[in-house]
N, C-alpha and C positions, 0 to 999 in steps of 0.2 A: 161533060169537063175532060179536060188532060189527061191523060191516065198518070204523065210523070208528075204532075202537080197533086193529082188525088194522093198518088205513092206517098209522098214525102209528106205530105198533109198525116195520114196514118201512122206514119213513123214517127211523126213529132208528138202525136197523140198518146202510142204505145211506149215511147221512151217516157213521157211524161209522168205517165202514169207507174212504170217500171222504179223511177226515183221516186214517186212518192211514196212506195208504198213495198218496197224490200225493205226487212227490217234493220236498224244499227244493230252493230254488235261491238263488243268491246277492244274494238281494235280500231285502226284508221281508217276510215273510210269518206270516199271523195262523192259527193254527191249521193249519198247512201245507198252505194255500192261497195257489198262487206269486201274488203280487198283482201281479209284471210280468210275468204272460200272463193276459190278456184272458180269454181262452178258457176256462182255469181258472177265475177268480172267476165265470164267468158261469156255468158248470157246476154250479158250489158253490150260486149264488142258486136255479138252476133246480131242484135236490133239495129245496132249504126250500121254494119256494112251491107243486110239482105234489106233494109231501107234508105240506102244509099243517103246516109246524113252525111253531111261537111260540114264543117273539118271533120276530120275523127281525131274523137277524145279518148288521149289514155287516162282510164279513171284512177289507176292507181298509183302514178308518177306525180310527184309532189314536186311542186313548185321552188325553185331552190334559191331564187334570189329575195331574199328578206328586204322589203322596204320600209315595216314600219314594224314597232315594237307593242302599240298601245294595243291595250286587253289582253295582255299578258302579266303574270307578275304574284303570284301568290305565294305563299307560305305555307307550312306544313298543317296553320289554323285557318288557312283561308283567308288571310290579311293581306292587304296589298303591300309588296315589299317595295315599291317604287312609288312617288308619288306623281301626281300628271307632270307637274315642270319637271322634275328628274326624267321622267319616258322623255318627255319633247327635246332635253336637251340631248338624250341620247341619239333619238334621232338625227340631229342635226348635225352630232359631231360624226354621226355614222360610219361618211365615206372615208374619214381620215382613221379609224378603229379596222376598217375593211382592207387599206390599204397597208397597216403596220403590219395586220394580222397577217396578211397573203406573204408579205415578205419575210415573217417569222414561221409560218408554217404553222399557227395555230389559228382555233375558234376566237372570232373577234368579237363576243362575247367577254371572253378574258380578260381584253383590252379596256373593254367598258366598263366593269368592275374595278378593274385596278385604278383608272380613274378617278372613277367615284369613292371609290375606299381612301384616295388618298389626296385627292384632291377636293374632293365634292364637286367633280366634274368641272373644275376651275379651269378657265384659259391663262391665267397669270402666276407668273412665278412668286412665290411666296416669301418672308421675310428672311426665314433662314438659310437660305441658298442652298436649296435642294432639288428646285425645278418643279414643276407641275406632278411627277411620279413620286419625289422625296428619294432621290439618289443620293441617300445620305452620305456615298462616300466621295460625292462629285464625279464618279466615274465620267458624266456625259457632260460636263459643266463646261465654263460656269454658269450660274443663271442668275444674272443681275433682276432684283426685285421688280416686278409690276406688269403689265399686260405685254404677251406676247404674239405677232403676226400668225398667220396662218401656217407660212413655212416653217417656223419654229414649232409650231404646236406638233407637225407632223414629223420632225427629226425628234422633239422627245418621245414621241409616242411609239417608235418605231422602235428607238432606243428600249423602252419600257418591256415593248415585244418581244424583243429578244433577250432582253434581261430575264422574265419571267420563265420565257420558255426555258431558260438554261438553270433554273431554280429546283426542276421537275426531275426527277432520279431519271425517267426515261423519258427524256425531251420527244424522241420521235415517235413517242403513241401520243400524243399532243394532239397530232394533225385527224387523229381519228375520233378525238373529243373524248378518250378513255377517262372514266371519272376519277378513276385514282389519282394518275397523275395529275390531273386539274387542281385537284385536292392538294397535292404533294408540292406543287408548284407553286399557289397561291401561299402556302403553309413556308413553302421555303422564301417566297419574297418580303414573309414577316418577319423571318429571323428563325424559326425553329426552336423558340424556348424548350427545355428538356424539362420545363414544369408541366408540359401541355400534354408529353407522351404519360406519366405520370395520371395525368385527369382522365384520358383517354382510356387507359387500363382499368384506371375505378369506375369508370362508366360501360366495361364490358368490350371496349374496343380494341384492335393490337395495334393499328396504325398512328402514329403521335401524331397527324394532320387532322383526328377523329376530333381528339381533346382542344383545339385549337379557336377561340371565338372569332378569331380576324377570320377564320374560312368556315367555321361549320356555326357561328351563333345562330338560334332559333330555328334549328335544323330537325327538330322532333323535342320531345318532353322534357326528353332527361336532358339536354342542351338549350335550353331557355330557360333565362334568368327569371322570369316571370314563378315558371312552377318548377324549378327546382335552384332557388335561390343559394341555399349554403354548400350546393353538391358541383355547381357551375360557375368557375371563377375568372378572373384575367390579369393579365399586366395591364394595369393604366397608365404608366408613368417607364420613361427606358431606365433600364436599371431597379426595376422596382419589383416588388414581389407580387405573387398573384392575391388578389383582393376578390371579394364575394360580395353582392354578386355579378358578374359579367355584364358588360355594357349592355344596351337594350337596341344596338343596330342590327342588322342582318350580316349573317358571315359572308364571305368573298363565294362560297359554293353556293349557297342560299340566291343570292342575286345573280348567278351563273345561271341554275337553270329556271328563275326566274324569267332571264330572258330566252328562255328558250335553248339554253348551253346544253343542256342535257341528253347526250346522244346525238348530236349533230358533231361535223368535220369543218376545217378550218374555211370550205366555201359556203356554209350555211346550212349546208344539206342532214338528211339524217343519217346516223354513220352508221357505216357496216364493218364487219369483222373483214379485213382483207390485207390483201400483202403475203408473202409466200406461208408455205405451209410451218413455218418456226414461228413467223410472226404474228398468223395467227392462235397459234398455242399460246403464248406469250399474253396476248389481247385477250384471250377468253378466259384464262387463268388469271389476270388482272383484274377482269370483269367479275366471276367468281368469289374473289379474294373480298371483293369493295361492295359487293352486294349481299354476301355470306348471312343468312339469320337463323344458321341453326338447323335447318333442316338438310341434316346427309344422307337419307335416304333419298334424295333427287338423283344423289349421282349409285346410290349402291342399290338401284333396283327393289326400292323399298324391305330390303333385306337389313334386320339388325344386325350390325358384325361390323368388324375394323373395315375401315371405308378407304384406306389410303391410295390402294391399287385402283379400286372403282374410280377414284377422284381423277386419276391421271389418264385411266384409259377413256374416264366420260370426256376429259376436254380434249384427248386427241380426238375421238369419234365427231366431237363440235366442230374441231379444227378443219374435218375432211380427211383426216389420217387413221382412221380404227385401227386398231391394234389386231381387231378378231373380223374374219368377214361371217355374215349372217346376222339374221335378226338380231341377235345378242351379241354385243359386244363390250358389254362390259366384263373386264376381268377383275377376279374377286382376288386372285392370291398374287404375291409378288416371284416368291421361289419355285411355283408348282404352275405360273400362268404367264405372269411377263415376261421372266426372261428364257424359257426354251420356245416360246413365241417369238420374240425379238431373234435369238439365236439361228431358228428356223429361216427367218428371212435374211439373217447376215446383219441383222443390224445390232446386234451386241457387241459391247467392248468393253472388254474388263478394265477395271483401273490399273496402270502402268504397262497399258498394251502398246504406248506411244499414239494413243488417240488423242486428241486434241477437242475435250468437252466445247459445245456451241450451244447458246439459247435456244433453248426449247428441248433440247434433250430430258428423257425422264435419266434421275439420278438412283440408283440402286443402292439398297445400306441392307445390312442385313435385320432383312424381317420388314423395311420399309422404302418408301418413293415417293419422290415428289420431283415439281418440273423447274429445270434450271433456268434463271431468268438472265441473272449476269456473272458471265462465266470469271471476269476479272475481279469480283468481289464474294463469286459462290454465292450471289443469291439465289435462292430458290422460294417457292411458292409450293405447298401441299395440303391434302386433306386430311385429317386425322393427325393433326398434328398437338402435341401439349401433355403433360403426364397427368393424363385422367385415361378414366375407363373410355371407351371410343365414344358411347352416347356424349359427351360432354367435352370432346375434342374440336378444333377448330381448324377452319382453312387458315394459316399462317404464312410472311412471307417473313423470313429470315437469312443470318449468315450461320446460323448453328452450325450446320450441317460437313463446312469445309474440311476436308482434310479423311472424312468416313466412310466417301462413296467407295464403292466394291467395284461400279458398273456402270454406263451409259448405256440409255437407249437411244440412238437415233430415228424420226419421222421416217416410216417405208411405206 
């Protein structure tokens, strides 16, 4: 038998056995190769190269071009978010969503969701004169009643994508699929009714968008009209008051997640924390705010203590700019840890010294520290915030600290 042919057959058998018997982990895996296990990945590559298997297959690189959304779309109860007809229509319209998303630099799933929320995926202008995407101020009109052609559908969709983007507080983060900013954009598109902030706080959330059914309906038991009919309400008419229970349609962010939007970037690929050190700091702090579950010991190295400095140093470490070198990078104290360490690196800037604060800086106060998100409004994100014992405090985004800073620490 030809030696090359024999070697190829043996290689095929070995790889087949490998794919069949490598155990799956709770992580993304392709062909049953555990992508969280470096040894597993390298072993698979070794088998390919040593047995001259072609074409060479990179086992842990996901395909970014999404051609279908069929087969996805469950809510927290495991129920379908979309009907089969809706999925088919979304697939048919997907090239338009993608083009609009590309121009706005946001995930295409956001555009698809707004189309569904605002017009039920129709491609005609309704009689109210607001167009497919309910442009209530007619900023992009006029919108004569009736069906639209493909060019007009694209024109309206591109406008809607950009309008939606600009409703986010930090629109530049939408390109990374930042969950908080995606929610914020949907909430802004719907009008930011103040009653939803009260509703969010009553359910234990700090961000107003968490209390908006337009954004978060059926996201969990607390925000499900079937399980919380008296505590989860919705404004159901223009200028009206909140009514209980909320409607039974899924919120925009729930739809976005069901379309594979959570954790994707504007090109449809799995998102990663990218950009400069300062941009990474902001993304990570925002990510922790949005996923906050009450477990402060995640940041404090399992120590039961005040944890504002621990949180700040944890974020910096995750962004690749640790405040301390060595295996232990968490900083426990503001005055005894953060400030003197930064001073030794020339990275501490006293308030009034002429330094212009920048997004991503740590802001130092009397006994507290947080992260500056927006210098223009002095919006910050910090851990161990709230008028309570450290075990009951939270990660918060606020402008409360404006005018109280003693100094700033820049990444070093």
